[in-house]
C-alpha positions in Angstrom: -195.8 0.4 -57.0 -194.6 -2.6 -59.1 -192.9 -4.8 -57.1 -189.0 -5.3 -57.3 -187.5 -8.4 -59.4 -183.9 -8.1 -57.1 -186.3 -9.1 -53.7 -186.9 -12.8 -53.9 -182.1 -12.8 -54.9 -181.3 -10.9 -52.0 -183.0 -12.8 -49.3 -181.5 -16.2 -50.6 -178.7 -14.2 -50.1 -179.2 -13.6 -46.8 -180.1 -16.9 -45.7 -176.9 -18.5 -47.6 -174.8 -16.2 -45.1 -176.0 -17.0 -41.9 -175.8 -20.8 -43.1 -172.1 -20.0 -44.1 -171.5 -18.6 -40.5 -173.7 -20.7 -38.3 -171.6 -23.4 -40.1 -168.5 -21.5 -39.1 -169.0 -21.2 -35.9 -169.6 -24.0 -35.5 -166.3 -25.9 -37.0 -164.7 -23.1 -34.1 -166.4 -24.1 -31.3 -165.4 -28.0 -32.5 -161.5 -27.0 -32.9 -161.0 -25.9 -30.0 -161.9 -29.4 -28.2 -159.7 -31.6 -30.5 -160.1 -35.3 -29.8 -158.6 -37.6 -26.7 -155.9 -38.6 -28.7 -154.1 -35.7 -29.9 -154.2 -34.6 -27.0 -152.6 -38.0 -25.3 -150.1 -36.7 -28.7 -149.2 -33.6 -27.3 -148.9 -34.4 -23.8 -146.3 -37.3 -24.7 -144.5 -35.3 -27.3 -144.0 -31.4 -24.9 -144.6 -33.1 -21.3 -142.1 -35.5 -19.8 -143.8 -38.5 -18.8 -144.2 -40.4 -15.3 -141.8 -43.0 -14.2 -142.7 -46.3 -14.7 -143.5 -48.6 -12.0 -140.6 -49.8 -10.3 -140.4 -54.3 -11.4 -142.3 -56.3 -8.7 -139.7 -58.6 -6.6 -141.9 -61.8 -7.6 -141.8 -61.3 -11.2 -141.5 -63.9 -13.9 -139.1 -64.4 -16.0 -139.6 -63.1 -19.5 -141.9 -64.4 -21.9 -140.9 -64.9 -25.5 -142.7 -61.6 -26.7 -141.6 -59.3 -24.2 -137.9 -60.7 -25.7 -139.0 -59.7 -28.8 -140.4 -56.0 -28.3 -137.6 -55.0 -25.8 -135.3 -56.2 -29.2 -137.2 -54.5 -31.2 -138.0 -51.3 -29.5 -134.2 -50.9 -28.1 -132.4 -52.1 -32.1 -131.2 -49.6 -34.1 -132.3 -46.7 -32.0 -130.3 -43.4 -31.3 -129.7 -42.3 -27.4 -127.5 -39.8 -25.7 -125.0 -40.8 -23.2 -124.5 -39.6 -19.6 -121.3 -41.5 -18.4 -118.0 -42.5 -20.6 -117.6 -46.0 -22.4 -114.3 -47.3 -22.9 -114.1 -49.4 -26.0 -113.0 -53.2 -25.8 -115.0 -56.2 -25.0 -115.6 -55.4 -21.5 -117.3 -52.0 -22.2 -119.6 -51.2 -18.4 -121.3 -53.4 -16.1 -124.9 -51.3 -14.5 -126.4 -53.9 -11.8 -129.2 -51.8 -8.6 -128.0 -48.1 -10.5 -123.9 -48.4 -9.3 -122.2 -48.3 -12.5 -119.0 -50.7 -12.8 -116.6 -49.8 -13.4 -115.9 -47.0 -11.8 -113.5 -44.2 -10.5 -109.9 -44.4 -10.8 -110.6 -47.9 -12.9 -112.6 -46.2 -15.1 -110.4 -43.8 -16.0 -107.9 -46.3 -16.6 -109.9 -48.4 -18.9 -110.4 -44.9 -20.9 -106.9 -43.9 -21.1 -105.8 -47.8 -22.0 -108.8 -48.0 -24.5 -110.0 -44.8 -25.8 -113.1 -43.5 -25.1 -116.0 -45.2 -27.8 -118.6 -42.6 -26.3 -118.3 -39.4 -23.7 -121.1 -37.6 -21.7 -123.5 -35.9 -23.6 -122.8 -37.7 -27.3 -125.0 -39.4 -29.5 -124.6 -43.1 -28.5 -126.5 -45.4 -31.4 -127.6 -48.9 -30.0 -126.8 -51.4 -32.5 -127.6 -55.0 -31.3 -129.6 -55.8 -28.0 -128.8 -59.9 -26.4 -131.1 -60.8 -24.1 -129.0 -63.8 -21.5 -130.6 -65.3 -18.3 -129.1 -63.2 -15.7 -128.2 -59.8 -17.7 -129.1 -57.4 -21.1 -126.8 -56.9 -23.1 -127.0 -53.4 -25.5 -124.0 -53.2 -27.7 -122.9 -49.2 -28.4 -122.3 -48.3 -32.1 -121.0 -51.1 -32.8 -120.3 -53.1 -30.4 -116.9 -54.2 -29.1 -116.2 -57.1 -32.1 -117.0 -56.4 -35.8 -120.0 -57.6 -36.9 -120.4 -58.4 -41.3 -123.5 -57.6 -42.5 -125.9 -59.7 -44.9 -124.4 -59.4 -47.7 -120.8 -59.9 -46.6 -121.1 -63.5 -46.9 -122.1 -63.5 -50.4 -119.9 -65.1 -52.9 -119.4 -64.0 -56.5 -117.3 -67.0 -59.3 -115.9 -66.1 -61.7 -112.7 -66.4 -64.2 -110.6 -66.6 -61.4 -112.1 -68.1 -59.0 -115.2 -66.8 -56.1 -114.3 -63.6 -54.7 -116.8 -62.9 -51.7 -117.7 -59.1 -50.4 -115.5 -59.5 -47.0 -112.1 -59.4 -49.6 -113.3 -56.5 -52.0 -114.3 -54.0 -48.7 -111.4 -52.8 -46.5 -111.3 -53.8 -43.2 -111.6 -51.7 -40.4 -111.7 -51.8 -36.3 -114.5 -52.4 -34.2 -114.5 -48.4 -32.5 -117.7 -49.4 -30.3 -118.8 -51.0 -26.6 -121.2 -52.6 -24.5 -123.4 -52.2 -21.5 -124.3 -54.7 -19.7 -127.3 -55.4 -17.6 -127.5 -57.0 -15.2 -130.4 -58.5 -12.8 -130.1 -60.5 -9.0 -131.5 -64.5 -10.9 -132.3 -64.2 -13.9 -134.2 -61.5 -16.8 -137.7 -60.6 -15.1 -141.0 -59.6 -17.5 -140.8 -56.1 -17.3 -142.3 -53.3 -20.4 -139.7 -50.7 -22.1 -140.3 -47.8 -19.9 -138.9 -49.8 -17.5 -135.8 -50.9 -19.1 -135.5 -47.1 -19.9 -135.6 -46.5 -16.7 -132.4 -49.1 -15.6 -130.8 -47.8 -17.7 -130.5 -43.7 -16.8 -127.6 -43.7 -14.7 -126.3 -44.4 -18.2 -128.4 -43.4 -21.0 -130.8 -40.6 -21.8 -133.7 -41.2 -23.7 -135.5 -38.4 -23.4 -133.2 -36.0 -24.2 -134.0 -34.1 -27.4 -130.1 -32.9 -28.4 -126.2 -33.0 -27.2 -126.6 -30.0 -25.3 -129.1 -31.0 -23.1 -128.2 -35.0 -22.6 -124.6 -32.8 -21.0 -126.4 -30.7 -18.8 -128.3 -33.3 -16.9 -125.4 -35.2 -16.8 -123.1 -32.0 -14.6 -124.1 -30.5 -10.9 -126.8 -28.3 -11.2 -124.4 -25.0 -10.5 -122.0 -26.2 -13.7 -125.2 -26.3 -15.0 -126.8 -22.6 -14.7 -122.9 -21.5 -15.4 -122.9 -23.6 -18.3 -126.0 -21.6 -19.7 -125.6 -18.4 -18.0 -122.0 -19.0 -20.4 -119.9 -18.2 -17.4 -116.3 -20.3 -16.0 -116.5 -21.4 -13.5 -112.6 -22.2 -10.9 -112.9 -25.9 -11.0 -114.5 -26.7 -14.6 -112.4 -29.0 -16.4 -112.1 -28.3 -19.8 -115.1 -30.2 -21.5 -117.0 -27.7 -19.2 -115.6 -25.3 -20.6 -115.9 -25.4 -24.0 -119.7 -26.3 -23.4 -120.0 -23.1 -21.5 -118.0 -20.6 -24.3 -117.3 -22.8 -26.8 -114.0 -23.5 -28.6 -111.8 -20.4 -28.0 -110.5 -18.8 -30.2 -107.0 -18.7 -29.4 -104.8 -20.9 -26.7 -101.5 -19.9 -24.9 -99.2 -22.1 -23.3 -96.4 -21.5 -20.8 -95.0 -21.9 -17.6 -95.0 -20.2 -14.6 -92.3 -21.8 -12.4 -92.3 -25.9 -12.6 -96.1 -25.2 -13.2 -96.5 -25.8 -17.3 -100.3 -23.9 -17.7 -102.6 -23.6 -21.1 -104.3 -20.4 -21.2 -107.7 -19.9 -23.7 -109.1 -16.8 -24.0 -112.1 -15.8 -25.1 -112.8 -11.6 -27.1 -111.0 -8.7 -28.3 -110.5 -5.9 -27.6 -112.7 -3.9 -27.6 -115.1 -5.7 -25.8 -114.3 -7.7 -22.4 -111.5 -10.3 -22.7 -111.9 -13.6 -20.3 -108.6 -15.0 -19.8 -108.5 -19.6 -19.1 -106.1 -20.6 -17.0 -106.0 -24.8 -16.7 -103.4 -26.9 -15.0 -104.3 -30.6 -16.4 -108.2 -30.2 -17.3 -109.0 -28.2 -14.5 -109.7 -24.3 -14.3 -107.4 -22.6 -11.2 -107.3 -19.2 -12.8 -110.0 -17.1 -14.4 -108.9 -13.0 -15.5 -111.4 -11.1 -17.4 -110.6 -7.4 -18.7 -113.5 -4.8 -18.9 -113.3 -2.4 -21.1 -113.1 0.7 -19.0 -110.1 -1.5 -17.5 -111.1 -3.3 -15.0 -109.4 -6.8 -13.7 -111.0 -9.2 -12.2 -109.3 -11.8 -11.3 -110.8 -15.5 -9.4 -108.0 -18.0 -8.3 -110.6 -19.8 -5.3 -112.3 -22.7 -6.2 -116.2 -22.1 -6.7 -117.1 -25.5 -8.1 -116.1 -28.9 -6.2 -116.0 -32.2 -8.4 -115.2 -35.7 -7.4 -111.4 -36.3 -8.6 -110.9 -40.2 -8.1 -107.3 -39.6 -8.0 -107.5 -37.1 -5.5 -109.5 -39.9 -3.0 -106.7 -42.4 -4.1 -103.9 -40.5 -3.3 -104.8 -39.3 0.2 -105.8 -43.4 1.2 -102.4 -43.8 -0.3 -100.6 -42.4 2.9 -102.9 -44.4 5.0 -101.9 -48.0 3.8 -99.2 -49.3 5.9 -96.5 -52.1 3.7 -97.2 -55.9 5.4 -93.9 -57.2 7.4 -91.4 -59.2 5.7 -91.4 -62.5 5.9 -89.3 -64.0 8.8 -88.8 -66.7 10.9 -89.1 -65.2 14.4 -91.2 -66.2 16.8 -94.2 -63.7 17.9 -92.0 -61.2 20.3 -88.9 -62.7 20.1 -87.2 -59.1 19.4 -88.9 -57.8 22.7 -87.5 -60.4 24.9 -83.7 -60.9 23.2 -83.3 -56.9 21.3 -82.4 -58.4 18.6 -82.1 -55.5 15.5 -84.8 -55.1 12.2 -83.6 -56.1 8.6 -84.0 -52.3 8.0 -81.0 -51.1 10.2 -83.3 -48.9 12.4 -82.2 -51.1 15.3 -78.3 -52.6 15.6 -78.2 -55.9 15.5 -76.5 -57.1 19.1 -72.8 -58.7 18.2 -72.6 -62.5 18.9 -68.9 -63.8 20.2 -67.1 -66.8 18.4 -67.6 -69.8 19.6 -63.7 -71.1 21.5 -60.9 -73.3 19.9 -62.1 -76.9 20.1 -59.0 -79.6 20.6 -58.6 -81.6 17.3 -60.5 -84.4 17.2 -58.6 -87.9 17.3 -56.6 -89.4 14.2 -57.3 -86.0 12.5 -55.7 -83.8 10.9 -54.0 -82.2 13.9 -52.3 -85.7 14.9 -50.9 -86.2 11.6 -50.0 -82.3 11.2 -47.6 -82.9 14.4 -46.9 -86.5 13.7 -44.9 -85.2 11.1 
């Protein structure tokens, strides 16, 4: 029997296939164990980073290198607001987690100057300035309009020099600012520690506007918004996040109370009627497809309204007593009346007639 010439070729093909399969299995094994750098990046992208260590009380003053690093990290960064920022040079102040102004003062500033940023809105840190005892962060261009470098350039021509400021239209500043205060001086710290200090007002971990707004509301409201459910006691902003913009709005009057009703849905589907008095949901009516009518008027969530707290404090405050020249206890001893008319004043008798003085007008008249 004559040996076949195909056997060496067949043997080489078998050896090549075996080596290829060995290399493929080796690549698969290597792919299952990625390098440490990729794992760190994945954990940084997917999982939330733990909070940074607190700043020690005996920390030294901030160094020049740390100043430059904080300015480089935070300037031109896009974050999400957790509270409303009023426009103007005053802005907000943050010290030890307490925001100033707050409550009624913040509402008055928002009504007077208007909001530069609302809760959940993206905010752009346009300028960072480190001073002696605080760090200033300017939001959305800041309260003062700053000139760009090209606005200082002058172009000379036949009609004289022309600056870029004259050629460009002037716009008003619509930004705000945030001052992060410390006890004595700005201490040495990292960028992560600064983010933790700014968390009451700015969210650096939110990925979108919706997530930033949900982190700023109570847990019950957050669950209702995620379920697209309206609760009695919500605000208009919360309803917009839960149901979106209403296709139809109706304004009516019930006696002396004027209300606004937002209508969601159309028949033959379920229809929701959300009634607002001011900025608060007072009634939710749902018409089912089968004709069932569900009405909810009892408050399901209670939000903090600073105006209500101030209204409760007003009746307890007594006005100061009017100024008086009387001594303490003089009214009770003599029974004198008060100035407001609640107690009648005593009748004081007129003095008796006195005889005319000598060489006075009485003697002249009698002599005539």
